[in-house]
All heavy atoms as an XYZ file, in Angstrom:
986
protein
N      88.751    149.259     61.918
C      88.133    150.539     62.173
C      87.377    150.486     63.502
O      87.405    151.442     64.310
C      87.250    150.894     61.026
C      86.626    152.280     61.152
S      87.897    153.510     60.910
C      86.932    154.923     60.655
N      86.623    149.284     63.750
C      85.934    149.161     64.965
C      86.894    149.174     66.169
O      86.564    149.778     67.236
C      85.121    147.870     64.996
C      83.840    147.891     64.183
C      83.131    146.652     64.367
C      81.756    146.689     63.570
N      80.984    145.479     63.766
N      88.036    148.538     66.120
C      89.031    148.544     67.180
C      89.408    149.964     67.498
O      89.554    150.338     68.676
C      90.232    147.756     66.814
C      90.052    146.250     66.937
C      91.357    145.558     66.655
C      91.243    144.066     66.856
N      92.454    143.389     66.567
N      89.700    150.771     66.538
C      90.095    152.117     66.706
C      89.048    152.897     67.479
O      89.351    153.679     68.388
C      90.452    152.837     65.331
C      90.800    154.274     65.562
C      92.038    154.579     66.127
C      89.907    155.218     65.156
C      92.348    156.020     66.253
C      90.242    156.581     65.344
C      91.455    156.942     65.870
N      87.799    152.778     67.041
C      86.665    153.498     67.684
C      86.457    153.040     69.158
O      86.186    153.887     69.982
C      85.392    153.253     66.893
C      85.377    153.996     65.478
S      84.007    153.766     64.501
C      82.814    154.563     65.532
N      86.610    151.728     69.358
C      86.450    151.246     70.793
C      87.607    151.824     71.675
O      87.336    152.345     72.762
C      86.469    149.707     70.802
C      85.192    149.245     70.124
C      86.588    149.202     72.255
C      85.162    147.753     69.948
N      88.848    151.823     71.137
C      89.967    152.273     71.887
C      89.731    153.830     72.134
O      90.041    154.321     73.258
C      91.288    152.061     71.216
C      91.560    150.535     71.208
C      92.466    152.783     71.836
C      92.744    150.081     70.344
N      89.284    154.556     71.123
C      89.059    155.996     71.299
C      87.983    156.281     72.294
O      88.085    157.195     73.152
C      88.747    156.602     69.967
N      86.926    155.460     72.344
C      85.783    155.670     73.299
C      86.308    155.345     74.706
O      85.986    156.058     75.650
C      84.629    154.720     72.951
N      87.119    154.282     74.889
C      87.661    153.986     76.165
C      88.516    155.087     76.716
O      88.510    155.497     77.883
C      88.444    152.614     76.180
C      87.440    151.498     76.009
C      89.233    152.409     77.447
C      88.071    150.168     75.734
N      89.373    155.583     75.836
C      90.325    156.698     76.205
C      89.563    157.992     76.544
O      89.888    158.648     77.545
N      88.374    158.219     75.862
C      87.619    159.419     76.248
C      86.951    159.218     77.599
O      86.844    160.225     78.350
C      86.568    159.657     75.114
N      86.497    158.085     77.885
C      85.746    157.723     79.146
C      86.810    157.843     80.311
O      86.515    158.429     81.357
C      85.052    156.408     79.146
C      84.609    156.029     80.500
C      83.903    156.452     78.177
N      87.994    157.270     80.147
C      88.983    157.199     81.236
C      89.707    158.547     81.416
O      90.264    158.761     82.453
C      90.024    156.132     81.046
O      90.638    156.335     79.781
C      89.320    154.713     81.071
N      89.636    159.375     80.429
C      90.319    160.754     80.540
C      89.751    161.470     81.700
O      90.397    162.251     82.369
C      90.261    161.481     79.232
N      88.425    161.388     81.908
C      87.804    162.158     82.957
C      87.961    161.515     84.382
O      87.567    162.131     85.349
N      88.598    160.360     84.474
C      88.819    159.716     85.758
C      90.246    159.889     86.317
O      90.535    159.154     87.278
C      88.620    158.182     85.597
S      86.974    157.825     84.994
N      90.988    160.875     85.764
C      92.296    161.033     86.325
C      92.337    161.780     87.691
O      91.401    162.526     87.974
C      93.118    161.925     85.354
C      93.433    161.213     83.997
C      94.107    162.136     83.064
O      94.454    163.261     83.370
N      94.372    161.603     81.849
N      93.246    161.376     88.511
C      93.374    162.060     89.780
C      94.023    163.396     89.598
O      94.794    163.619     88.674
C      94.173    161.221     90.822
O      95.458    160.937     90.268
C      93.459    159.911     91.136
N      93.816    164.289     90.527
C      94.430    165.596     90.421
C      95.871    165.512     90.674
O      96.302    165.009     91.747
C      93.723    166.581     91.444
N      96.659    166.080     89.785
C      98.102    166.045     89.923
C      98.577    167.505     90.032
O      98.061    168.421     89.252
C      98.776    165.390     88.710
C     100.267    165.502     88.770
C      98.343    163.967     88.556
N      99.432    167.895     90.970
C      99.861    169.270     91.065
C     100.481    169.765     89.771
O     101.178    168.989     89.122
C     100.894    169.246     92.192
C     100.655    168.057     92.945
C     100.010    167.063     91.982
N     100.177    171.031     89.377
C     100.726    171.609     88.196
C     102.268    171.803     88.284
O     102.973    171.800     87.330
C     100.035    172.860     87.851
C      98.569    172.666     87.505
C      98.357    171.802     86.346
O      98.975    171.999     85.270
N      97.536    170.801     86.396
N     102.775    172.069     89.500
C     104.188    172.277     89.699
C     104.544    171.915     91.131
O     103.631    171.717     91.993
C     104.529    173.762     89.444
O     104.046    174.560     90.506
N     105.822    171.787     91.399
C     106.181    171.476     92.756
C     105.770    172.566     93.768
O     105.585    172.364     94.923
C     107.678    171.168     92.904
C     108.130    169.989     92.211
C     108.496    172.424     92.463
N     105.553    173.791     93.312
C     105.156    174.901     94.101
C     103.738    174.611     94.694
O     103.370    175.180     95.671
C     105.179    176.252     93.354
N     102.931    173.794     93.989
C     101.627    173.490     94.460
C     101.579    172.548     95.635
O     100.565    172.228     96.262
C     100.780    172.838     93.355
C     100.554    173.874     92.204
O     100.585    175.076     92.446
O     100.385    173.430     91.130
N     102.757    171.940     96.014
C     102.861    170.990     97.084
C     103.442    171.607     98.409
O     103.731    170.828     99.241
C     103.697    169.789     96.671
O     105.055    170.216     96.530
C     103.152    169.106     95.426
N     103.536    172.876     98.430
C     104.250    173.554     99.541
C     103.456    173.305    100.902
O     102.292    173.267    100.983
C     104.203    175.060     99.355
C     105.031    175.433     98.165
C     105.148    176.908     98.071
O     105.663    177.577     99.022
N     104.670    177.502     96.980
N     104.383    173.201    101.928
C     103.911    173.174    103.338
C     105.006    173.776    104.172
O     106.189    173.681    103.787
C     103.507    171.783    103.792
C     104.638    170.821    103.772
C     104.179    169.427    104.402
N     105.277    168.455    104.177
C     106.325    168.358    104.864
N     106.643    169.204    105.773
N     107.254    167.419    104.602
N     104.674    174.410    105.223
C     105.727    175.080    106.088
C     106.705    174.011    106.638
O     106.313    172.902    106.992
C     104.955    175.697    107.227
C     103.557    175.882    106.694
C     103.313    174.755    105.778
N     107.997    174.397    106.863
C     108.925    173.454    107.428
C     108.572    173.185    108.935
O     108.249    174.110    109.682
C     110.273    174.151    107.269
C     109.896    175.599    107.189
C     108.542    175.718    106.569
N     108.821    171.948    109.349
C     108.587    171.677    110.777
C     109.706    172.115    111.650
O     110.794    172.376    111.129
C     108.371    170.103    110.909
O     109.595    169.470    110.604
N     109.508    172.113    112.934
C     110.593    172.398    113.912
C     111.706    171.411    113.765
O     112.893    171.787    113.830
C     110.068    172.516    115.310
C     109.231    173.686    115.630
C     108.778    173.762    117.023
C     107.980    174.998    117.289
N     107.633    175.168    118.647
N     111.341    170.124    113.585
C     112.319    169.057    113.489
C     113.218    169.285    112.181
O     114.413    169.114    112.238
C     111.667    167.693    113.379
N     112.631    169.681    111.092
C     113.350    169.984    109.930
C     114.320    171.129    110.041
O     115.479    171.054    109.723
C     112.425    170.179    108.769
C     113.081    170.531    107.405
C     114.146    169.489    106.966
C     112.090    170.829    106.336
N     113.795    172.141    110.731
C     114.563    173.360    110.981
C     115.865    172.958    111.827
O     116.992    173.378    111.548
C     113.841    174.391    111.745
C     112.783    175.101    110.806
C     111.920    175.950    111.697
N     110.969    176.777    110.945
C     111.149    178.125    110.683
N     112.143    178.798    111.223
N     110.312    178.731    109.966
N     115.590    172.092    112.848
C     116.707    171.669    113.749
C     117.750    170.819    112.921
O     118.941    170.948    113.158
C     116.130    170.872    114.893
N     117.281    169.972    112.043
C     118.153    169.114    111.244
C     119.064    170.015    110.372
O     120.263    169.802    110.277
C     117.287    168.216    110.304
O     116.586    167.384    111.123
C     118.165    167.393    109.376
N     118.428    171.087    109.746
C     119.257    172.022    108.934
C     120.292    172.787    109.750
O     121.411    173.005    109.339
C     118.303    172.945    108.179
C     117.452    172.082    107.318
C     119.077    173.994    107.360
C     117.279    172.359    105.889
N     119.904    173.219    110.980
C     120.826    173.948    111.829
C     122.003    173.034    112.203
O     123.178    173.427    112.144
C     120.075    174.428    113.087
C     121.093    174.972    114.103
C     119.088    175.574    112.748
N     121.742    171.796    112.536
C     122.783    170.849    112.864
C     123.732    170.657    111.689
O     124.923    170.617    111.826
C     122.203    169.497    113.310
O     121.420    169.749    114.467
C     123.294    168.504    113.641
N     123.187    170.487    110.490
C     123.929    170.323    109.282
C     124.852    171.521    108.986
O     125.911    171.406    108.537
C     123.094    169.941    108.052
N     124.308    172.720    109.186
C     124.975    173.948    109.005
C     126.274    173.961    109.784
O     127.296    174.507    109.302
C     124.117    175.158    109.213
N     126.180    173.493    110.984
C     127.471    173.496    111.828
C     128.547    172.736    111.198
O     129.729    173.022    111.397
C     127.115    172.926    113.225
C     126.239    173.763    114.072
C     125.999    173.151    115.444
N     125.227    173.987    116.300
C     124.339    173.557    117.161
N     124.140    172.232    117.294
N     123.684    174.371    117.882
N     128.247    171.614    110.451
C     129.245    170.802    109.792
C     129.649    171.264    108.445
O     130.800    170.976    108.058
C     128.719    169.382    109.793
C     128.519    168.774    111.131
O     129.248    169.206    112.074
O     127.633    167.922    111.240
N     128.761    171.991    107.724
C     129.022    172.243    106.363
C     129.262    173.672    105.908
O     129.835    173.953    104.876
C     127.886    171.688    105.436
C     127.818    170.132    105.566
C     126.829    169.496    106.236
C     128.800    169.323    104.965
C     126.820    168.146    106.361
C     128.800    167.975    105.002
C     127.764    167.361    105.720
N     128.807    174.580    106.774
C     129.102    176.054    106.460
C     130.430    176.377    107.005
O     130.770    175.983    108.125
C     127.920    176.908    107.091
C     128.312    178.421    106.880
C     126.630    176.565    106.512
N     131.247    177.097    106.180
C     132.603    177.398    106.615
C     132.683    178.083    107.922
O     133.446    177.762    108.850
C     133.283    178.257    105.539
C     134.736    178.615    105.724
C     135.547    177.347    105.734
C     135.195    179.520    104.616
N     131.833    179.117    108.073
C     131.770    179.903    109.387
C     130.252    180.011    109.804
O     129.619    180.944    109.603
C     132.378    181.240    109.247
C     132.456    182.028    110.616
O     131.879    181.546    111.609
O     133.004    183.154    110.514
N     129.727    178.899    110.406
C     128.308    178.896    110.684
C     127.892    179.918    111.759
O     126.766    180.329    111.750
C     128.069    177.473    111.244
C     129.387    176.974    111.696
C     130.412    177.678    110.792
N     128.855    180.412    112.491
C     128.473    181.408    113.558
C     128.391    182.803    112.954
O     128.018    183.713    113.729
C     129.606    181.253    114.656
C     129.641    179.935    115.191
C     130.738    179.081    114.882
C     128.611    179.376    115.909
C     130.793    177.782    115.322
C     128.637    178.044    116.371
C     129.704    177.265    116.062
O     129.714    175.935    116.462
N     128.675    182.938    111.698
C     128.559    184.276    111.027
C     127.251    184.446    110.196
O     126.971    185.438    109.618
C     129.736    184.502    110.125
O     129.666    183.646    108.971
N     126.400    183.422    110.277
C     125.183    183.427    109.438
C     124.256    184.539    109.807
O     124.006    184.765    111.004
C     124.463    182.064    109.482
C     125.341    180.989    108.859
C     123.120    182.105    108.742
C     124.802    179.606    109.052
N     123.768    185.251    108.819
C     122.804    186.269    109.029
C     121.870    186.320    107.817
O     122.090    185.755    106.801
C     123.484    187.653    109.252
C     124.249    188.150    108.019
C     124.937    189.497    108.433
N     125.617    189.998    107.164
C     126.392    191.078    107.241
N     126.721    191.640    108.367
N     126.922    191.511    106.125
N     120.763    187.056    107.988
C     119.769    187.222    106.876
C     119.308    185.904    106.429
O     119.102    185.678    105.235
C     120.314    188.021    105.715
C     120.787    189.422    106.145
O     120.273    190.030    107.043
O     121.810    189.884    105.531
N     118.957    184.992    107.286
C     118.568    183.599    106.915
C     117.081    183.540    106.778
O     116.324    184.000    107.540
C     119.062    182.610    107.963
N     116.706    182.745    105.705
C     115.307    182.369    105.495
C     115.259    180.883    105.070
O     116.233    180.380    104.488
C     114.732    183.195    104.351
C     114.489    184.648    104.624
C     113.919    185.328    103.458
O     114.379    185.291    102.351
O     112.804    185.968    103.636
N     114.159    180.283    105.324
C     113.923    178.920    104.939
C     112.570    178.856    104.133
O     111.617    179.534    104.494
C     113.880    177.929    106.112
C     113.806    176.459    105.607
C     112.798    178.252    107.058
C     114.051    175.476    106.772
N     112.616    178.046    103.083
C     111.375    178.030    102.206
C     110.468    176.965    102.792
O     110.714    176.171    103.673
C     111.771    177.656    100.784
O     112.086    176.277    100.708
N     109.212    177.003    102.168
C     108.299    175.900    102.433
C     108.931    174.645    101.845
O     109.783    174.678    100.987
C     106.982    176.216    101.735
C     106.160    177.231    102.433
O     106.213    177.388    103.673
N     105.359    178.056    101.673
N     108.457    173.565    102.374
C     108.941    172.162    101.896
C     108.005    171.914    100.686
O     106.833    172.065    100.653
C     108.685    171.126    102.991
C     109.195    169.764    102.481
C     109.482    171.518    104.258
N     108.688    171.353     99.644
C     107.993    170.967     98.400
C     108.309    169.518     98.138
O     109.375    168.988     98.454
C     108.312    171.847     97.199
C     107.828    173.309     97.348
C     109.794    171.764     96.840
N     107.317    168.923     97.480
C     107.544    167.454     97.081
C     108.265    167.541     95.728
O     107.812    168.061     94.771
C     106.187    166.767     96.929
C     106.230    165.298     96.527
C     106.934    164.494     97.599
C     104.802    164.735     96.362
N     109.532    166.971     95.721
C     110.445    167.038     94.589
C     110.230    165.844     93.693
O     110.210    165.940     92.478
C     111.803    167.230     95.096
C     112.775    167.391     93.980
C     112.831    168.544     93.175
C     113.705    166.350     93.644
C     113.673    168.694     92.136
C     114.594    166.500     92.609
C     114.631    167.733     91.808
N     110.145    164.654     94.301
C     109.995    163.385     93.522
C     109.043    162.458     94.359
O     109.519    161.932     95.330
C     111.334    162.710     93.280
C     111.264    161.473     92.448
O     110.324    160.738     92.544
N     112.317    161.249     91.717
N     107.802    162.342     93.955
C     106.814    161.609     94.691
C     107.148    160.157     94.794
O     107.052    159.546     95.835
C     105.375    161.808     94.104
N     107.599    159.586     93.671
C     107.872    158.110     93.716
C     109.040    157.805     94.679
O     108.970    156.765     95.341
C     108.238    157.676     92.305
C     107.002    157.572     91.425
C     107.363    157.053     90.044
O     108.511    157.277     89.533
N     106.457    156.358     89.393
N     110.053    158.595     94.677
C     111.213    158.357     95.545
C     111.015    158.962     96.988
O     111.932    158.848     97.761
C     112.479    158.885     94.915
N     109.874    159.615     97.195
C     109.576    160.269     98.475
C     110.650    161.328     98.791
O     111.026    161.476     99.982
C     109.438    159.244     99.586
C     108.334    158.209     99.386
C     108.151    157.265    100.546
N     109.193    157.113    101.547
C     110.161    156.236    101.497
N     110.242    155.354    100.514
N     111.082    156.169    102.458
N     111.112    162.037     97.817
C     112.123    163.113     98.052
C     111.460    164.415     98.092
O     110.693    164.816     97.286
C     113.194    163.067     96.973
C     113.953    161.768     97.022
C     114.147    164.263     97.199
C     114.991    161.545     95.947
N     111.716    165.186     99.164
C     111.248    166.521     99.336
C     112.488    167.480     99.267
O     113.606    167.042     99.330
C     110.602    166.688    100.717
C     109.373    165.802    100.847
C     108.685    165.972    102.173
O     109.427    166.037    103.300
O     107.478    166.169    102.261
N     112.146    168.742     99.094
C     113.216    169.750     99.077
C     112.833    170.990     99.797
O     111.590    171.331     99.881
C     113.556    170.101     97.617
N     113.802    171.699    100.342
C     113.646    172.918    101.001
C     114.816    173.827    100.621
O     115.940    173.331    100.363
C     113.513    172.746    102.493
C     114.834    172.290    103.120
C     113.116    173.947    103.254
N     114.526    175.124    100.529
C     115.619    176.076    100.167
C     115.960    176.901    101.420
O     115.083    177.273    102.216
C     115.205    177.004     99.040
S     115.088    176.092     97.477
N     117.296    177.196    101.574
C     117.779    178.033    102.633
C     118.522    179.172    101.993
O     119.447    178.918    101.220
C     118.648    177.254    103.624
C     119.219    178.197    104.679
C     117.863    176.119    104.243
N     118.135    180.394    102.250
C     118.941    181.585    101.828
C     119.560    182.221    103.049
O     118.899    182.373    104.109
C     117.982    182.635    101.225
C     117.327    182.207     99.883
C     116.500    183.301     99.359
C     115.767    182.984     98.103
N     114.876    184.045     97.607
N     120.822    182.491    102.869
C     121.594    183.055    104.057
C     122.909    183.697    103.577
O     123.406    183.432    102.463
C     121.924    181.941    105.050
N     123.361    184.623    104.400
C     124.662    185.254    104.126
C     125.628    184.827    105.225
O     125.272    184.867    106.375
C     124.442    186.794    104.176
C     125.581    187.580    103.632
O     126.624    187.013    103.265
N     125.472    188.891    103.630
N     126.822    184.400    104.865
C     127.778    183.930    105.794
C     129.163    184.421    105.325
O     129.408    184.655    104.135
C     127.729    182.490    106.063
N     130.160    184.348    106.207
C     131.567    184.696    105.827
C     132.182    183.610    104.980
O     131.930    182.412    105.263
C     132.349    184.958    107.111
C     132.000    186.242    107.814
C     132.906    186.513    108.993
C     132.508    187.871    109.596
N     133.402    188.116    110.786
N     132.976    184.007    104.075
C     133.766    183.096    103.220
C     135.143    182.885    103.758
O     135.504    183.268    104.898
C     133.789    183.584    101.846
C     134.506    184.935    101.715
O     135.323    185.376    102.546
N     134.125    185.737    100.652
N     135.942    182.187    103.053
C     137.315    181.821    103.520
C     138.224    183.015    103.766
O     139.277    182.927    104.405
N     137.856    184.169    103.171
C     138.703    185.359    103.332
C     138.199    186.262    104.480
O     138.729    187.311    104.718
C     138.636    186.212    102.001
C     139.274    185.425    100.855
C     138.489    184.977     99.857
C     140.653    185.262    100.736
C     138.982    184.272     98.822
C     141.145    184.583     99.687
C     140.342    184.043     98.705
O     140.874    183.369     97.621
N     137.171    185.829    105.160
C     136.603    186.531    106.352
C     135.591    187.607    105.974
O     135.113    188.339    106.884
N     135.213    187.720    104.677
C     134.187    188.676    104.301
C     132.895    187.978    104.003
O     132.883    186.755    103.727
N     131.785    188.715    104.061
C     130.491    188.161    103.747
C     130.410    187.965    102.196
O     130.798    188.841    101.479
C     129.383    189.034    104.313
C     129.133    188.781    105.765
C     129.765    189.583    106.754
C     128.339    187.761    106.177
C     129.584    189.373    108.055
C     128.171    187.546    107.492
C     128.754    188.351    108.460
O     128.574    188.090    109.814
N     129.885    186.850    101.832
C     129.833    186.522    100.397
C     128.481    186.931     99.730
O     128.359    186.721     98.549
C     130.028    184.968    100.236
O     129.117    184.280    100.924
N     127.554    187.387    100.472
C     126.202    187.703     99.970
C     125.284    186.509    100.146
O     125.724    185.407    100.354
N     123.980    186.811    100.058
C     123.050    185.733    100.301
C     123.099    184.663     99.216
O     123.106    184.931     98.033
C     121.641    186.299    100.317
C     121.326    186.825    101.699
C     119.915    187.423    101.866
N     118.863    186.868    101.140
C     117.741    186.462    101.702
N     117.591    186.509    102.981
N     116.779    186.014    100.951
N     123.295    183.462     99.609
C     123.366    182.293     98.798
C     122.068    181.461     98.995
O     121.618    181.340    100.094
C     124.579    181.398     99.134
C     125.890    182.069     99.164
C     126.483    182.382     97.811
O     126.236    181.594     96.892
N     127.007    183.583     97.648
N     121.567    180.882     97.903
C     120.406    180.054     97.961
C     120.797    178.622     97.811
O     121.376    178.234     96.783
C     119.382    180.487     96.865
N     120.537    177.823     98.818
C     120.951    176.390     98.765
C     119.708    175.538     98.878
O     118.859    175.725     99.777
C     121.916    176.086     99.991
O     123.061    176.970     99.886
C     122.328    174.696     99.986
N     119.512    174.574     97.974
C     118.471    173.632     98.112
C     118.917    172.413     98.832
O     120.106    171.982     98.575
C     117.903    173.250     96.650
O     118.804    172.484     96.020
N     118.105    171.920     99.646
C     118.392    170.732    100.384
C     117.407    169.623    100.089
O     116.199    169.860    100.262
C     118.377    171.087    101.955
C     118.761    169.804    102.794
C     119.333    172.222    102.277
N     117.888    168.481     99.683
C     116.988    167.366     99.376
C     116.885    166.452    100.579
O     117.908    166.167    101.257
C     117.606    166.533     98.180
O     117.698    167.357     97.056
N     115.737    165.970    100.863
C     115.458    165.184    102.048
C     114.530    163.964    101.727
O     113.672    164.063    100.860
C     114.755    166.031    103.067
C     115.318    167.392    103.404
C     114.260    168.439    103.399
C     116.013    167.234    104.807
N     114.753    162.931    102.509
C     113.848    161.774    102.539
C     113.618    161.400    104.010
O     114.511    161.112    104.697
C     114.338    160.584    101.749
C     113.289    159.444    101.757
C     113.757    158.195    101.002
N     114.040    158.406     99.638
C     115.209    158.028     99.061
N     116.136    157.460     99.831
N     115.471    158.249     97.799
N     112.325    161.467    104.352
C     111.952    161.090    105.753
C     112.721    161.894    106.813
O     113.173    161.308    107.790
C     112.187    159.556    106.000
C     111.367    158.727    105.083
O     110.199    159.145    104.725
O     111.754    157.645    104.644
N     112.948    163.227    106.488
C     113.646    164.117    107.372
C     115.158    163.970    107.405
O     115.771    164.563    108.235
N     115.714    163.111    106.553
C     117.172    162.919    106.504
C     117.730    163.586    105.239
O     117.232    163.424    104.180
C     117.535    161.417    106.465
C     117.012    160.757    107.765
C     119.042    161.204    106.301
C     117.111    159.233    107.709
N     118.706    164.341    105.475
C     119.333    165.109    104.384
C     120.038    164.185    103.375
O     120.913    163.405    103.802
C     120.253    166.218    104.847
C     119.529    167.284    105.649
C     121.059    166.881    103.681
C     120.380    168.338    106.293
N     119.665    164.303    102.046
C     120.303    163.465    101.073
C     121.453    164.200    100.384
O     122.463    163.608     99.935
C     119.346    163.052    100.002
C     118.142    162.258    100.483
C     117.101    162.024     99.405
C     118.547    160.960    101.131
N     121.321    165.551    100.309
C     122.336    166.401     99.604
C     121.931    167.840     99.571
O     120.753    168.158     99.946
N     122.766    168.683     99.106
C     122.524    170.075     98.982
C     123.175    170.673     97.774
O     124.199    170.185     97.328
C     123.003    170.857    100.252
N     122.551    171.622     97.108
C     123.044    172.310     95.941
C     123.024    173.843     96.227
O     122.007    174.448     96.399
C     122.203    172.009     94.728
O     122.056    170.594     94.566
C     122.764    172.632     93.424
N     124.233    174.403     96.171
C     124.383    175.851     96.354
C     124.044    176.568     95.069
O     124.284    176.125     93.998
C     125.860    176.120     96.803
O     126.198    175.305     97.935
C     126.006    177.654     97.149
N     123.433    177.712     95.283
C     123.019    178.651     94.180
C     122.082    177.939     93.229
O     122.121    178.113     92.011
C     124.250    179.146     93.423
C     125.130    180.095     94.312
O     124.595    180.816     95.100
N     126.354    180.006     94.100
N     121.188    177.151     93.792
C     120.158    176.518     93.010
C     119.094    177.456     92.445
O     118.483    178.100     93.294
C     119.512    175.350     93.800
C     118.766    174.370     92.944
O     118.190    174.770     91.925
O     118.673    173.232     93.387
N     118.904    177.586     91.135
C     117.989    178.480     90.605
C     116.500    178.186     90.952
O     115.716    179.056     90.964
C     118.098    178.576     89.039
C     119.495    179.120     88.701
C     117.858    177.206     88.421
N     116.269    176.938     91.335
C     114.912    176.584     91.687
C     114.490    177.314     93.021
O     113.323    177.522     93.252
C     114.767    175.065     91.941
C     114.964    174.305     90.664
C     114.972    172.818     90.874
N     116.168    172.516     91.615
C     116.477    171.238     91.857
N     115.720    170.212     91.538
N     117.616    171.003     92.542
N     115.474    177.744     93.777
C     115.126    178.502     95.043
C     114.675    179.889     94.747
O     114.216    180.639     95.609
C     116.433    178.511     95.919
S     116.860    176.859     96.557
N     114.856    180.362     93.505
C     114.450    181.782     93.104
C     113.055    181.793     92.539
O     112.549    182.869     92.194
C     115.442    182.267     92.121
C     116.922    182.275     92.540
C     117.809    182.703     91.448
C     117.121    183.101     93.804
N     112.312    180.631     92.557
C     110.956    180.629     92.040
C     110.078    181.502     92.886
O     110.006    181.330     94.070
C     110.425    179.151     92.029
C     109.111    178.998     91.396
O     108.250    179.910     91.437
O     108.851    177.891     90.896
N     109.463    182.514     92.230
C     108.731    183.494     93.045
C     107.467    182.861     93.777
O     106.885    183.451     94.608
C     108.291    184.534     92.047
C     108.376    183.915     90.685
C     109.455    182.841     90.903
N     107.045    181.711     93.317
C     105.856    181.013     93.972
C     106.202    180.304     95.216
O     105.385    179.975     96.046
C     105.299    179.958     92.999
C     104.756    180.560     91.705
C     104.420    179.547     90.675
N     105.641    178.865     90.311
C     105.733    177.810     89.520
N     104.635    177.242     89.030
N     106.884    177.265     89.216
N     107.545    180.211     95.544
C     107.994    179.523     96.728
C     107.899    180.428     97.939
O     108.514    181.559     97.897
C     109.447    179.014     96.498
C     110.076    178.065     97.480
C     109.215    176.784     97.577
C     111.386    177.668     96.997
N     107.230    180.029     98.994
C     107.143    180.837    100.179
C     108.272    180.734    101.070
O     108.836    179.612    101.279
N     108.749    181.759    101.725
C     109.898    181.765    102.661
C     109.475    182.287    103.978
O     108.512    183.105    104.151
C     110.979    182.642    102.079
C     111.823    181.973    101.075
C     111.475    181.955     99.771
C     112.977    181.240    101.428
C     112.246    181.317     98.760
C     113.768    180.622    100.496
C     113.422    180.604     99.234
O     114.202    179.937     98.276
N     110.228    181.811    105.025
C     109.969    182.235    106.410
C     111.347    182.683    107.050
O     112.379    182.079    106.699
C     109.445    181.039    107.220
C     108.271    180.368    106.577
N     106.964    180.822    106.695
C     108.229    179.307    105.756
C     106.193    180.045    106.003
N     106.929    179.149    105.387
N     111.320    183.580    107.993
C     112.555    183.886    108.694
C     113.123    182.676    109.351
O     112.329    181.836    109.844
C     112.158    184.927    109.781
C     110.889    185.523    109.229
C     110.216    184.389    108.441
N     114.462    182.528    109.439
C     115.036    181.290    109.911
C     115.989    181.770    111.061
O     117.253    181.652    110.972
C     115.863    180.620    108.895
C     116.194    179.166    109.116
C     115.813    178.512    110.332
C     116.880    178.462    108.190
C     116.177    177.173    110.544
C     117.182    177.082    108.394
C     116.858    176.508    109.588
N     115.452    182.279    112.122
C     116.196    182.781    113.292
C     117.012    181.752    113.985
O     118.090    182.041    114.525
C     115.246    183.418    114.309
C     114.499    184.656    113.778
C     115.465    185.743    113.367
C     114.709    186.982    112.907
N     115.666    188.010    112.350
N     116.578    180.455    113.935
C     117.358    179.422    114.587
C     118.683    179.280    113.933
O     119.716    179.040    114.728
C     116.667    178.048    114.478
C     115.253    178.050    115.029
C     114.133    178.250    114.104
O     114.320    179.111    113.100
O     113.074    177.679    114.171
N     118.809    179.520    112.640
C     120.071    179.406    111.987
C     120.946    180.639    112.284
O     122.145    180.490    112.513
C     119.871    179.257    110.473
C     121.011    178.922    109.584
C     121.640    177.572    110.042
C     120.715    178.880    108.174
N     120.379    181.801    112.389
C     121.081    182.988    112.724
C     121.517    182.932    114.176
O     122.586    183.568    114.457
C     120.147    184.194    112.570
C     119.814    184.500    111.074
C     118.954    185.741    110.932
O     118.777    186.528    111.937
O     118.447    185.911    109.836
N     120.842    182.238    115.019
C     121.216    182.211    116.452
C     122.371    181.356    116.769
O     122.774    181.237    117.938
C     120.006    181.753    117.291
C     118.913    182.821    117.342
O     119.184    183.994    117.240
N     117.698    182.445    117.608
N     122.921    180.646    115.785
C     124.219    179.939    115.984
C     125.292    180.864    116.558
O     126.174    180.421    117.300
C     124.726    179.337    114.692
C     124.011    178.012    114.282
C     124.444    177.547    112.890
C     124.168    176.867    115.388
N     125.268    182.150    116.182
C     126.274    183.005    116.672
C     126.176    183.309    118.182
O     127.142    183.823    118.755
C     126.205    184.384    115.913
C     124.902    185.122    116.118
C     124.897    186.465    115.195
C     123.462    186.894    115.164
N     123.028    187.156    113.845
N     125.061    183.001    118.751
C     124.836    183.158    120.184
C     125.334    181.996    121.058
O     125.183    182.053    122.274
C     123.395    183.512    120.473
C     123.024    184.753    119.791
O     123.774    185.676    119.640
N     121.732    184.890    119.417
N     125.771    180.948    120.408
C     126.229    179.736    121.175
C     127.604    179.985    121.737
O     128.475    180.618    121.295
C     126.220    178.486    120.301
C     124.808    178.177    119.797
C     124.843    176.858    118.944
C     123.881    177.875    120.967
């Protein structure tokens, strides 16, 4: 019984010593840097079917996705032409990054629809049509 009481007392004392942990990934938001924006624009040239048709582009704030693995994520919403030459509607794509290097992307990721996620106009991506 004494062991249980000592363990309970230690648990109660250390419970107040926890560091603040964000309640959600939305709490770790920060605006995307110019370098990150440039990295996404370069990747779009290689991975979007018709990158010169991109319009209505927005980029989200950067969020910490996995602290231990140092993985961050950013969402890009944009409308571009599909294989039939017509616009497919705005698609939300999440991009995973580590140290500014793209690890992968997921199209139509529902996490990009989180209303707590802040978005910014992404004119650099739309300006590909001017090249």
